[in-house]
N, C-alpha and C positions, 0 to 999 in steps of 0.2 A: 657272405652279411661283411666281412670284413674288406672285403675289394668295394663294396655300392657304399659300404660309412668313407672309403678311404676317398673315394671321386665325391662325393656328396663333399666331404670337407675343403676337399681342392677348389673344387668349384666356390665354394662361399668361399674362401683365403683369397681368388682373383677377383670377385663382385666385390669384396669387400670394401675397398680405395676407391671404388668411384666413385661415392657424392664427394671425397674433398678433390680429384683430379677433375671431374667434371664444373663444380664449383670454381676453383683457382683457370680455367679454362676459358672460365664464361668471363674473371674479372681478368685479364688477359687480353680477350676481346671487348670488351668496355672502357676499360684505360687506352686501348691505341691511342699515343697520340698525346694523350694525357699529360701535362697541360697546356700542349699550342695547342691542342684542335680548340675550337670555339665551342665547340657542345659537351659541357660539363656531365661528366656519369654522372649516376645519383648518386646519393651519399652514403649507402651501403660499400660500392665501389671507390670512394674518396678515402672514408678510413681506411680499406687495406689497402688503398695506396700510400697514405702518410706510414703505416703502423705496418712494417715488413714485419717486427719481430713477433706481434699482439696475432696476427692473422693465421697462421699456421699452427700457434696455440689452439684456437678458438677453433678449425678445424680438429684438431687433433681432439678436444675433447667433446666435441660431436661423436665425431667420423673414427673415433676410436675405444675413447674411456667408455661411453655413454652405448654406444652398439655393440663392441666387442662383449661388456659385461651382458647384454639383453641378451644377445648369443649364448654368452657362458651361459647365464639361467635358463633357455631350454636346451639347450647338450648338455648340463646338467656337470660342468667340462671347461675351465677357461685356457684351452689350450694355445689359442690363437697369437696373444701378447707375443710367447716365445718368437716362434716365425718372423710376427713381424717389428721384433726389436731389432729383426737382422735384416733390414732395411726402411725402416723411417729413416733414417740417418743417412742414406741416399737421397729418398725423397726429399730432404732439408737441405741439403746442402744443393743439388740443382735448384731448388726456390728461389732461395738466398742469389742464385751466379744469373739465375732470369727476369728477375724483380728488376722494375723497371729503374728503380732509385740507385741499383748494385753498381759500382763502380770499382773497381779494383786493378789489381798485377794479372796480366789474365795467363800468366807462370805460375803465376800461386795458384789459382783457384783450379786451373786445370792440375796440377802436380795436386793438390786438395783431393778434388773431383776421384780423382783416377787413384788415391790413396784408399780412398773411403769403402772405394768398389772394392777394391780388395780386399779389404775387414770383411765387408759387406757378404762377398763370396765366398771368405773362410768359414765363417761362420754361417752362413746358409750351406755348406759345406758340411759343416760338422754337427748342427743340428739333426740333419737328416740323415746323415750315417750313422749316430745314435739315438734316433727313430726308425734306423732301417728303410727308410723311403718312404713313412707312412705319412699323413698327413692327420694330426690329431687324435693322433693311437691314445696318447696319454693327455695327461695334464701335470703340470712342474710339479712333483713328490711334496715341496714348500706348500703349496698351496691348497695339495691335499690335507698337508699335515695341521692345516691353517683351519681346512672345514670340518674337521674332525674337533678342533678345541672350540671352535664359535656353537656347533651344533645349528637351532634350527634359526638362530639369528645370521649364519653365513652368506645367506640370499641378499642381504642388504648390505654387509660387512664387507662381501669382498669387493665391492663396489673400492672401500675409501683403503683394502687391507693391498689390494694390488692395482687398479688403476690409477689411484688418482696418485699415489708415487711417480708413474709413470712419468704422470705430466710434468713432476721436478725436476726427474730427470731429462725430460725433454725437453724442460727449459733450460735446464742447466746447462746442458752437453751441446744446445745448436747455440749458444754466445760464442765458440770459438766462429763456426762455421756464416754465423751473421759479422763478426768482425771482419774477415776474410774478404767478406764480400761490398765493406761499407770502406774499406783504407785503401787507395791506390800508392804505394807504396815498390821500393824499389825492393828487390831482392839481398836478400845480405846470410852473413854469417848463421844467423839461428835459424832460417830457414833451412839450412840444409842439418842443424842440428836438430830441428820438429821433424824433419825429413827421414832421417835417423833412426829416434825413435820409435817415430811410426810403424815402419817398416820392419824394427828389432820387435817391435810387441806383434805383428800381425806373427810375426815369423816362426818366433818363440810360441805365441798360443797354439797355433798350426801343429808344431812339432809334441808341442804338454799334449796337447787334446789327442793328435793321430797314438802316443806312446799309451793315453787311457783306454781310447780304443782298441786296441791291442791285446796289453792288459786284459784289459772286459773279455773278449772275443775266445783271448786261451782259456781267462777263467769257465767261462762257459763250453767251453770242451772238456775241460779237464772235467765237470762235475755230469758233464751225461754222459764221457764215463770211467765217471763210479771213485775216480782219483783226485784227489785231496787237490784243494784249492790253494792258490799262493795269497799265503792274508793282505799282504799292500803293494803297492807297484815303488818300487826303491833303484827302480834304473833309469839312466838319461838323465833330461832332465829333472824328475821326480828322486834320484841321488840326493841336488843340490837344495830343493826346498818342496816343501809337502803339498803349497800348490801355483804352480809355472805357468799353466796356465791361466789362472787371475793378474801374476804376474806379468803378461801379454801385454793382456786387455790393459792392465793401469796404465802400461807404457806406453799405447797405442791414444788412449784418452790424453795423458798426460806430453803425451809429444802435438797431441791436437790443438793442445793450450797453448803450448811455446807457439805458433804459429800467427797465434791473435796477442803474447803477450809481445814479439818484435813486432808489432804494430802501436803501442802505447795502451792496453784495452788489458793488463794485471786483473781484473777484475775478474775475470771469465774463470779461473782455478775454480770456481764456485762448483763447477758442473766434477769433471774433474775432481773433487775435491770429495762430492754426493755419492759420484760413484764407489771413490776408493774406498769410503765409509759404507755404502751399499755391501761392499764384497769383502768387505771385515764381519760383518754380519751375515753375510752368507757361507764363509769361512768359519763363522763359530756354529753355524748350524749343518754344516756338512760336518764337522770334526766329530763335533756330539752326537752324530748319527753312526759315524764309523767307529765311537765306541762304545755305541751299545749290542754292539756285534759281536757275541761273544769270541765264537772264532776267530775275531783281528785285534779284539780288547787290548790286548799285551804284549801285540808287534808294535799296534799303532801308539799309545801310552810312550815306548821306549823308541821312535819315530818322532814323538815330538817332543822328545829331550833332548836328541842327536841332531833334528835338520828342522833349518829356517823354516819360516814358514811362508813368506813370501821372495821375499829376492835371493837370487839364486847363493849359496855360499857354502863353503867349507863344514863339513860335519865335528859336532863340537866335541866328540870319538868316537872308535870306528864301533857301528854297530855289529860287526864280527865277534868283538871282542865284550859287548856291553851281551849278549844273547848265553857267550859260554859262563859269563858269569851271573846269569840267572837259573 
């Protein structure tokens, strides 16, 4: 039964982006040679041609917001937005680089595309590793908690609680990709700074997620063996801050912003800022969840007092001495 469900969800996941892909291929075919071509394309394709920033957001609204929401209602699980969040930025950066109006520095464009693929592969690997290589085995626990809060109204509230915010993030986070493929300017020092930030963010997030995965796996083994579990992860990067994976993710998006800022479009910071605000809220939810677990509450409160939230830093006081004083 589980294998059948996994296969069904995998097929759905591979089919759902087809509408957007087919629409874009039709657009590329229709505007081939435009505006030099004497045969003018339809009004719809003309609008898409002149609005490269709005076009993918319209596709996202119908193909992801509405379609994913309907599939989620049918399956009673809004699992699909999580794995797709790992590939949508890749699709976007390629869209902006292939749009007929695109103009850019070739090396900067290819660097950002490669970095985005690196970020995506890291996130895809972490998602499936965490889900034990299953498609749609479960939805995000935060969605489940929200469904309990909204009760019978969740069927319509889920659209605004899950999918509308995704649209906001898409618009904001895609701004730098748009700018990078709209300005043709030589590479400079800030491109190198952005490169280092992006790579550092991906590496930090990967290491932090791997350490967390190993911690969870080890605790599962201890539980199965009837032994006491370790209350909190406090080794590696987790010794220096409570959410190094979130720090790495933010460093990545702020690095992408620096590419656009260097090109004279500082206003694109709103995407990275929105992402940081979202992770701030998620951090609050995660920590509240940890404190609700009796076996971890005391250790985690001490962890909060001694360890930085996001930015890796030295502890305010040795945790070992604190435990002895309790």
